[in-house]
N, C-alpha and C positions, 0 to 999 in steps of 0.2 A: 675300523670299516675292510670289509673282505677286499683283497687284490685279484685282478686278473693278470696273470704271466702273459708278457709279450716281449717279442726280440727287441733287445734295447733297454729294457728295465720293466718296470711296474706301471701298470694306469689303474688307479683307483676307481672302483663302481661310482658314476656320478648320479644323485637323486633325480628322479624326474617325477614332480606332485601332480597327480592326475585328480582334479576334485568336480564331483558330480552337484551340481547347485540345481535343486528337481522342487517346481513348484507342485505343491499338495494340499493346494484349496480345495474347495467344495466344486468348482467346476471341472476340476480332474475327476471327480468320482464317477464311478462306472468303466466304461469300456478303455477311457484314455488312462488311469491308473493301472489298469490289469495290464495292459499293452507295453506301458513303461516298465513296468517290473518284468515283465515276460524278455523286453526287447534288452533289458541292462544283463539279466540273467544269461539271456544267449550268447551275448558279447565276451563274457568272460575267458571261455577257451580261446577266442582269437587273441585276447591282451596277452594270455599267457604264451600263445606261441610266438606272438611278436617281442615278447622279453626275452624269450630263450633264443631268438634269433641274433638280440643285441645285448650280450651278457655284460657289457660296458656301462648299461644304462639300467640302474634300480628303480623299478616303476612301483611307486607308493600311492595308494589309492585310499580317498576318502568321500564321504557321502554327505552333502548338506540339503537340509529341506526347508522348505518354508510355508507357512498358510499362517495361523495367529502367531506372530513372532517368527524365530527362525532357530534350528538347533542342528544339532552333528546327530545324522541317522549312524554314521561309521564316524568317529572322530578321530581314531588313532591311525595314524599314517600305515596302511596294512601292504605289505609286499604284494603284489599280483599273485603269486604262487600261493597265498595262503587266504587269499580274499574268497568271501562267501557273502551272496548276496540274500538280504532279507526284505521281503517286500515291504514297500513304504503304503499309507494310507491316505485318503485324501480327504480334506473337511475344512472350513472354514475362510479366511479371509487370504490375501495375497502380501504378505508383507517380505516383497523381494528386497526392499532397501536393507532392511535388518540381514537379508541372507550375505547380503556385498559385505556389509561391515563385518560379519562373523569370519567371511573369508578372508579379508583382509587382515584382520587380527592373526590368522593363521599363517600367513605369509610373511610373517617378522624375520628380520635378519638373524635371531637368535635360532628360530626354529630350521632356517631355510640353509642356512650355511653360507659360505662363499663358492663352493664349486657345483651347485644345484643348478639343473640344464632349467630352461624357462618352463615355469609352471603351467599346464593345461586347465583350464575353466570351462566347464561344459554346463550353460545355462538354458533348461528347459521349461516352456512355460505356456499356458493355454490363455493369457488374461491380461488384466493390467494392476499396475501396483497400487495396492491400497494404502502406503506409508509413504516414506520420504525417499524413493529410489534415488534422488538426484543428490541426497545427502551421502547414502550407502554407495552410489558409483565415485564420489569425490574421494571419499578415504581409501576407497581400492585403488584408484588411479594416483592419488599422491604417495601410495606404497610403493617401494621401488620395485618388490618382486610381482606387484600389482599390474603395473606397466609394463613388465616385462613379458608377462604372462600371455601363452596363446589362448585367445577367448573365443568361443564357438557357441551361438545360441540357435536353439532351435524352436520353432513359434509351431504351437498345434491349432489348426485350423482359423477360420476367420476372426474370431474375437481376441487373438492374440495380438499383443500391442508391437507391431514389428518396428515401429519409430524408437520405442524403449530398449528392444533387444539391439538395434545397430549402435544404438549409444553404446551399451556395454561391449559390444565386440571393437567399436571405434576404430575400423580399418578402413583404409580409403578406397579400397576394391572389393573385399568380402563381403556380404552381408548376412543376415539372420536366414536360416533354409527354414522352409515351411513345409509341414508335414500334414496332408488332408486326410491320411490314413493311416492303418497299422503299418501295411509294408513298407511305407516311405520311412516312417517311423525306426522301423527295424534297420533298414537301411541305413540311415543317417548315424545311429549310433554306433552300428559295426564300423560306419566310415571313420567316425571319430575317434573310436578306441584303437584302431589300426593305423590307417594311413596317416592321420593327424599325428598320433603319440611318434610313429616311426620318423616324420619330419620334426618335430620337437627335440626326438633324440638325437638328432645329428643336426643341430641348427648352423645356418649360415654364419660368419665371423661376425659381419653388421652390413646389411644392404639395406637400402632405403626405397622406400614406394616411388614409384616412377613420377605422378603427379605432384605431391606433397612434400618428397623430401623427408617425410616421416620415418625414424628408424623402425625397421621390422626385423626382428629377430630369427623368426622362423617362416618359411614359405608353405604357406596354407595349399595342399593339394586340391587337386578339382574334385569336387563332393559326386556321389553317382547322381543318376536323372532319378527325378522323383516317379514313383507309380502313378498312373493315370487316377484321378480320383472316383471315375465312375465305377461302381461295384462290378465286380467280376463273378460273384457268386451272393446267393441269398445271406452268405453270413460275413459279406465285408461291410464295415462300415465307413461312411464319408463325415468327417466333423466338421 
């Protein structure tokens, strides 16, 4: 693995695995999936800039989608400098549980090694699971790296199941974000791609949540303020 020379010796790059977990069910068809593709494509330069500012962290990106079943849209951990976005499409149901199982399998000890930083998992959904969500979540949380991961969830509009998204996050204070329009979705995706990644790449040694004593490896920064839901032009759409 490539090393960075520093006074007093060498420090190896530590991998940070970043996984998008994207709802591509039929309810996402139309403006939602179009704006999701746009937002992720737009955030790539910012992620690349963040990686350049922290050369001791090797950011590796993957993309997992779920509709009828779950599958890797981009399955090979890809260095952010080489990452290119390919649009996802929307159809069928919402097999979120299978997506969490697939994510858990990717976070095996053999795949992650012992020097990895806490992985960042970002779940985006506009609906409710149509399969065994609790079974998939249990597999993820029984996984050592799944439990240590920084988990962020973004719900789209009224129909997203925010209770389910908060169970995925399982954080004593931070809750699922709600995007009711395209500008807010873009804000949140840029935030999780930069500010959250920055925190994950320099985690605290081990702090505890004040109310529960639950171990928290990474302090989640304050998210940006949502854009008002009232349309500001005839082309804006509220979800």
